[in-house]
N, C-alpha and C positions, 0 to 999 in steps of 0.2 A: 485429743482435746487438750484442755489446759490453757495456760496463758498464751495469748498471742502478743507478739512484740512489735507489730507493724500496723499503723493505721492504714485502712484502705479507703479509697474514694468510691469503691463499688459497693454502695449500700443496698441491702435487701429492701423489699417493699415492706410496708407495715403489715400487710396481710401475711407475708412470708414469716415475719417475726412472730406475729400472733399465733401462727400455726406450729411453731417449734415445740417439739416434745422434750421434756426433761429440763434440767437446770441450765440457764443461760445468763451470762452477764454481758450487757452491751455497754461498752465504754465509749462515750462521746468526747472528742477532743481533737487536737492536732499535734503533729510532731514538733512544731515550732513554739507551742504554748509552754511557758515556764512552769505553770502550775501542773500541767500534764506530765512534763518531764520529771518534776519533783516528786510526783506520786508513784512513779514506776517501781521503785524499790519496795514500797509498801504493798503495792498490788501484787508484785511477784512473790513476796513473802507470804501473803495471804493465800495465793493460789497453790503454794507448795503442798498444802493439805487437802486441796480440792481439785485434783488433776482431771477429774471426769466432767467438770463443769465446762460447758462451751463458752468461749470468750470471743465476742465480736468487738473488734476495735475499729470504730467507724469515725472517719474524718468528718468533722462537722463544720458548719459555717453558713453564711448567707445562701439561701436557695436550696439548702439540703433538706429534703422532705422528711426523712426519718427523724432527724433531730427535732424538727418543728413538731412532728406528730407526738413526740414525747415532751414537748414544751421545755427543751433544754435551753438554759440561759447562761450558765457558767460551765467552764471546763476545768478539770474533767468531771463529767457526770457519769456515775455508774448506776445502771438500772439492772436490778437483780430480778430475774423472771423464772417462774416454774410453769412449764406447759403453756407458754404464751401469755401468762398473766404476771403483771408486775407485783412483786412481793415487798420490795424494799428499794430505796434510792439513796445514794450518797453523792453529795455535791462537794467537790474539793475535799476528799477524805483526808483526815489529819494523821491517821496511823493505820498500821496493818491490822490491829485488833478490831477496829470498827469494820474493816472490810471482811475479816474472817467471820465476825458475828453475822454479817449479812449473808455471806456465802453459806454459813451453817443453816440459815433459814430455808435455802433452796436446795441444798445438797444433803439429802438424807438417805 
């Protein structure tokens, strides 16, 4: 587990996400998004202390069901989940500390 560096267009279903055990972060965005690219160093720094957290990096856009089910409007959006339940959400996170704080809420 730990940080995933590549967006995938193969998204799980919402039912699959809701049934995940343990801590999970879903990152919605795209490889070409400037905000998404700009956040990667902060996301990587935050994940250094949380290597057991599952990181799903999902390409989002029109017609993408998983992003719509989470009502994603801006990229990157990080959804922090524990046992399939959303605990925290960060939209366009500004620093590694805010991401680390959110990771601490799900990774105990």
